[in-house]
C-alpha positions in Angstrom: -0.2 0.1 0.1 1.2 3.0 -0.3 1.9 6.0 1.5 -1.8 8.0 -0.7 -3.7 4.9 0.1 -2.5 4.7 3.8 -3.8 8.5 4.1 -7.2 7.7 2.1 -8.1 5.2 4.3 -7.1 6.5 7.0 -9.6 9.3 5.8 -12.4 6.4 5.2 -12.1 5.3 8.8 -12.4 8.6 10.2 -15.3 9.6 8.7 -18.0 7.3 11.2 -15.9 9.5 14.4 -16.3 12.5 12.3 -20.1 12.5 11.9 -20.5 11.5 15.3 -18.7 14.4 16.6 -20.4 16.7 13.9 -23.6 15.1 15.5 -22.3 15.9 19.3 -20.9 19.3 17.7 -24.5 20.1 17.6 -26.2 18.4 20.4 -24.0 21.1 22.5 -25.2 24.0 23.7 -21.5 25.4 23.9 -18.7 23.9 23.1 -15.1 24.1 25.0 -11.9 23.2 23.7 -11.7 20.4 26.6 -14.6 18.5 25.1 -13.1 18.7 21.5 -9.9 17.3 22.5 -11.1 15.1 24.5 -13.3 13.2 21.7 -10.6 13.9 19.4 -8.4 11.6 22.0 -11.0 9.3 22.6 -12.1 8.6 18.7 -7.8 9.2 17.2 -6.8 6.4 20.6 -9.3 4.0 19.2 -8.7 4.7 15.7 -4.6 3.4 16.1 -5.5 0.6 19.0 -8.5 -1.6 16.8 -6.3 -2.0 13.8 -3.4 -3.4 16.0 -5.5 -5.9 17.5 -7.1 -6.5 13.8 -3.5 -6.7 13.0 -2.3 -8.7 15.7 -5.5 -11.6 15.0 -4.5 -11.4 11.0 -1.2 -12.3 11.5 -2.5 -15.1 14.0 -4.0 -17.0 11.6 -2.1 -15.4 8.1 -0.7 -18.8 7.3 -4.2 -20.4 6.9 -5.5 -18.1 4.5 -2.4 -16.7 2.7 -3.8 -18.3 -0.7 -6.9 -15.9 -0.6 -5.5 -13.1 1.5 -6.0 -10.5 -1.3 -9.4 -11.8 -0.9 -9.7 -11.6 2.5 -9.1 -7.7 2.0 -11.2 -6.8 -0.6 -14.4 -9.0 0.9 -13.5 -7.1 4.3 -13.0 -3.5 2.9 -16.0 -4.3 0.4 -17.9 -5.3 3.7 -16.7 -2.5 6.1 -17.0 0.1 2.9 -20.6 -1.6 2.7 -21.9 -0.5 6.1 -20.6 3.1 5.8 -22.5 3.4 3.5 -25.5 1.9 4.0 -25.5 3.2 8.0 -24.9 7.0 5.6 -28.0 6.1 3.6 -30.5 4.5 6.2 -32.8 6.9 8.4 -31.5 7.5 12.3 -34.0 7.1 14.3 -35.3 10.4 17.1 -33.6 10.8 19.7 -30.5 9.2 19.1 -27.9 11.2 20.4 -27.0 10.9 24.3 -27.8 13.7 26.4 -24.0 14.8 26.9 -22.0 13.1 23.7 -19.1 14.2 26.1 -19.1 12.1 29.6 -16.4 9.8 29.8 -18.7 6.6 29.6 -20.6 7.7 26.2 -17.5 9.2 24.9 -15.8 4.9 25.6 -19.2 3.6 23.9 -18.9 6.1 20.7 -14.8 5.6 20.7 -15.5 2.0 20.6 -18.6 1.9 18.3 -16.9 4.3 15.5 -13.6 2.2 15.2 -15.2 -1.1 14.5 -14.4 -0.7 11.0 -10.7 0.0 12.0 -10.3 -3.3 13.5 -11.8 -4.9 10.4 -9.1 -2.6 8.2 -6.3 -4.0 10.8 -7.3 -7.6 9.9 -6.7 -7.0 6.6 -3.4 -4.6 6.7 -2.1 -8.1 8.2 -3.0 -9.2 5.0 -1.5 -7.3 2.5 2.0 -5.3 3.0 1.6 -2.0 4.6 4.0 0.0 7.2 1.7 -1.0 10.1 2.9 1.6 12.8 2.4 4.4 10.5 -0.5 3.3 9.1 -2.0 3.2 12.1 -1.0 6.7 13.6 -2.1 7.7 10.1 -5.6 6.9 10.7 -5.1 8.2 15.0 -3.8 11.5 13.5 -6.9 11.6 10.9 -9.4 11.0 13.1 -7.8 13.1 16.3 -8.6 15.9 13.8 -11.7 15.1 12.2 -13.2 14.4 15.4 -12.1 17.8 17.3 -13.1 19.4 13.4 -16.4 17.6 13.5 -17.8 18.9 16.6 -17.5 22.5 15.6 -18.7 22.1 12.0 -21.2 20.4 14.1 -22.0 23.7 16.4 -22.3 25.9 13.3 -23.3 23.2 10.5 -25.7 20.9 12.3 -26.3 17.7 10.3 -26.2 19.3 6.6 -23.1 17.3 5.7 -23.0 14.7 7.9 -24.7 11.4 5.9 -22.3 12.5 3.0 -18.9 12.4 4.7 -19.8 8.8 6.5 -20.9 7.7 2.3 -17.3 9.4 1.2 -15.3 7.2 3.7 -17.9 4.4 2.7 -16.7 4.4 -0.8 -13.3 4.9 -0.4 -12.6 2.0 1.2 -14.3 -0.2 -1.0 -12.4 1.6 -3.8 -8.8 0.5 -2.3 -10.8 -3.1 -1.7 -11.0 -3.5 -5.7 -7.3 -2.0 -6.3 -6.3 -5.0 -3.9 -8.1 -7.3 -6.1 -6.9 -5.8 -9.3 -3.6 -6.1 -8.1 -4.7 -9.6 -6.9 -5.4 -10.3 -10.5 -2.3 -8.0 -12.2 0.0 -10.4 -10.3 -1.6 -14.4 -11.9 
């Protein structure tokens, strides 16, 4: 994977956290810098931790699936991207947002929920040639910045763009999965 592809994957997996951050900004009456930084730290931290866990799990079973690793990477990325697109197009229930998205317990749950995609991407990383520390650091940094910005964007602009960002992130992840599969056919 090239640096550009790693950057695109980072933006792709950050979109869930960005969308939740925008929603948190909408829900809050007045945003304090501490709240935005705390949300960014939680979301960015989980976007580092979860792909590392996924990479360890994928590496543990790598020899079992090495013959179809490119197909596994493609499938995981398409599923993750498809899920993001489905959620972006789905109807959100009223009252779905927590009363105070900046409470530590709520932040933990939201960070965990928005980083499940990153866990699957981490499994994918174990199947393809990728610099792991650069990749997970990039995912964490991009998510941190996107989350902090998302809180303020939510405060200013509401829900105008939330689903569009989530949709775009899913599409980017699917396109990278397709590229991996095309490269697989180019090897043979």
